[in-house]
BAMIPA-785111 format. One line per field, with one value per residue (C-alpha): residue in one letter; x, y, z. Coordinates in steps of 0.001 Angstrom, whole numbers. Example, Ala and Ser with C-alpha at 12.3 -4.5 7.8 and 13.67 -1.06 7.14 Angstrom:
BEGIN
residuo: A,S
px: 12300,13670
py: -4500,-1060
pz: 7800,7140
END
This chain:
BEGIN
residuo: X,X,X,X,X,X,X,X,X,X,X,X,X,X,X,X,X,X,X,X,X,X,X,X,X,X,X,X,X,X,X,X,X,X,X,X,X,X,X,X,X,X,X,X,X,X,X,X,X,X,X,X,X,X,X,X,X,X,X,X,X,X,X,X,X,X,X,X,X,X,X,X,X,X,X,X,X,X,X,X,X,X,X,X,X,X,X,X,X,X,X,X,X,X,X,X,X,X,X,X,X,X,X,X,X,X,X,X,X,X,X,X,X,X,X,X,X,X,X,X,X,X,X,X,X,X,X,X,X,X,X,X,X,X,X,X,X,X,X,X,X,X,X,X,X,X,X,X,X,X,X,X,X,X,X,X,X,X,X,X,X,X,X,X,X,X,X,X,X,X,X,X,X,X,X,X,X,X,X,X,X,X,X,X,X,X,X,X,X,X,X,X,X,X,X,X,X,X,X,X,X,X,X,X,X,X,X,X,X,X
px: -24701,-22427,-19387,-15747,-13200,-9627,-6199,-3084,-643,1803,3121,5225,6927,6321,9453,7354,5249,7369,6328,3450,3142,613,-1141,-2084,-5120,-5947,-9484,-9293,-11331,-10027,-6991,-7913,-5936,-7200,-4444,-4710,-2258,-1362,876,4237,3202,339,2502,4930,2235,796,4191,4919,1690,2456,6026,6075,9855,9763,8649,8528,10090,7094,3406,2606,-693,-2661,-1015,-2227,-5666,-5536,-4377,-7210,-9772,-8639,-8890,-12490,-13531,-13874,-13435,-13110,-15299,-14606,-13480,-15515,-14198,-17820,-17299,-14944,-15302,-12812,-10132,-10673,-11672,-13962,-13993,-16150,-14991,-17464,-17002,-18705,-18884,-21221,-23136,-23771,-22555,-21228,-20060,-17129,-16214,-12477,-9526,-8828,-5204,-6241,-8958,-6613,-3933,-6465,-7905,-4506,-4034,-7532,-7246,-10306,-11353,-11266,-14098,-15119,-18239,-18214,-19109,-16045,-13712,-15452,-14723,-11211,-9830,-6904,-4589,-953,1824,4502,7994,9614,12856,14530,13496,14565,18039,18369,16331,16196,15359,12294,10832,10140,6556,5062,1965,742,1030,-1164,-3927,-3766,-3206,-4575,-2392,-343,2798,5296,5640,8638,10342,13955,16213,19393,22686,23978,21830,22901,26580,25703,25849,22671,24407,25101,21415,19860,22163,21054,17457,17607,19124,16467,13669,15466,15573,12040,13112,10488,10754,14390,13498,11022,13510,16040,13332,12570,16246,16508,13570,15026,18180,16323
py: 5955,8133,6789,8531,7843,6868,6982,5247,7604,5086,2000,1795,-833,-1537,-1736,-3054,-5749,-8266,-8584,-5958,-3027,-1,836,4375,5612,9213,10666,12248,15466,15699,15329,12382,9126,5754,3169,-457,-2984,-5545,-8448,-8321,-10197,-7880,-4941,-6089,-6794,-3405,-1736,-3615,-2474,1057,1023,440,-47,-3281,-6270,-9555,-12379,-14353,-13335,-12925,-14211,-10873,-10774,-14283,-13389,-10409,-12583,-15185,-12386,-10936,-14172,-14844,-10957,-10303,-6690,-5205,-1962,-964,-1764,-824,-941,-1366,-2538,-1992,-4541,-4622,-3098,-5089,-3740,-5741,-5179,-6017,-6316,-5256,-7413,-7333,-10029,-10004,-6994,-9033,-7578,-9714,-8693,-10731,-10780,-10196,-9170,-5332,-5801,-8205,-6194,-2999,-4975,-6052,-2726,-1258,-3836,-3099,748,295,3108,2399,3694,3657,4889,8095,6468,4391,7318,9325,6493,5264,8314,10106,12952,12210,14399,13689,14793,17177,16444,18843,17235,13839,14818,15773,13086,9828,7851,9758,9199,5515,4582,2159,560,39,3813,4577,2138,2486,6101,7772,10834,12738,11097,11148,8550,7857,4792,4561,2668,1031,2856,384,1571,5209,4286,2950,5245,5356,2896,391,800,33,-3099,-4240,-3407,-5720,-8519,-8253,-8459,-11503,-13168,-12385,-10439,-7656,-6324,-5470,-4138,-1872,-298,199,1769,4303,5044,5551,7881,10152,10460,11988
pz: 3402,1333,-297,16,-2752,-1415,-2782,-1592,249,1103,2801,5980,7732,11563,13576,16558,14899,12937,9242,9686,7450,7602,4225,4443,2448,1998,1008,-2341,-1296,2257,4515,6812,6390,6871,8211,7605,8994,6275,5879,4023,851,339,960,-1434,-4099,-3649,-3749,-6943,-8601,-7508,-8783,-12537,-12612,-10741,-13083,-11308,-13472,-12700,-11954,-8316,-6999,-7742,-11183,-11891,-10758,-13241,-16092,-15204,-15022,-18334,-20088,-18900,-19513,-15877,-14938,-11385,-11417,-7826,-4384,-1252,2282,3821,7295,10515,13361,16174,14185,11167,7841,5483,1847,-1238,-4883,-7499,-10448,-13915,-16883,-19732,-18053,-14956,-11805,-8770,-5270,-3832,-159,297,2673,2170,1419,-1402,-2634,-3061,-4622,-7193,-7591,-8539,-11253,-12592,-12248,-10152,-7826,-3923,-1688,1936,3691,5248,8666,8740,7861,10648,12995,11955,9796,11377,10526,9830,9593,6761,7325,4686,3032,5102,8372,7057,6846,10566,12253,10367,13387,14180,10761,11018,12009,14467,13226,16643,17348,14390,15495,19191,19903,16631,17306,14843,13805,11082,8281,6152,5087,6601,4231,5902,6036,3668,943,1541,836,-2689,-5731,-8105,-10576,-7824,-6291,-9792,-10011,-6414,-7417,-10517,-8467,-5810,-8363,-10122,-6690,-6029,-2919,-3288,241,-425,-3909,-2530,44,-2841,-4911,-2041,-1979,-5690,-5759,-2835,-5003,-8085
END
């Protein structure tokens, strides 16, 4: 079976499933997306790995694993999403130490959070992408200004309907009222308090202002 390389397109919060997020993976040489429902902790960990400006005051679980692996010369070579059963994705982490390769079973969200920290590529099999891959339409900035409410994504719509939907984070009105200096101040406070969900939303609002 042929492997297809994936990259992270984005993370979106579900307004219908409390604490659920959709991690959107995009095939590198194509337009199909692979949506995966993940928990809040994993979403925050992945978002922090993607956003270099957010520096946790203490290592998260995935950061601790990276530090542990570095200390004992363990390297993650790649992550493979190798199975899909009843809507659940299964992944393997390909590790190497002293030229010996090992394969470790892992939840897909954890595997991707670690892949980001090791700069390891993410793959899936073409058969999985053929089965679960969908086409998603992302809103333009001009459209965002006119219909903010329509830009929020519902995770269950992605997984159950598989139709063309729009994905965009929807920061609260309170964040929009802050200027850039105030946003950066709130971001620093959120990181210091280890409120990474709030930090991710503030980061998104700051990015839109640039």
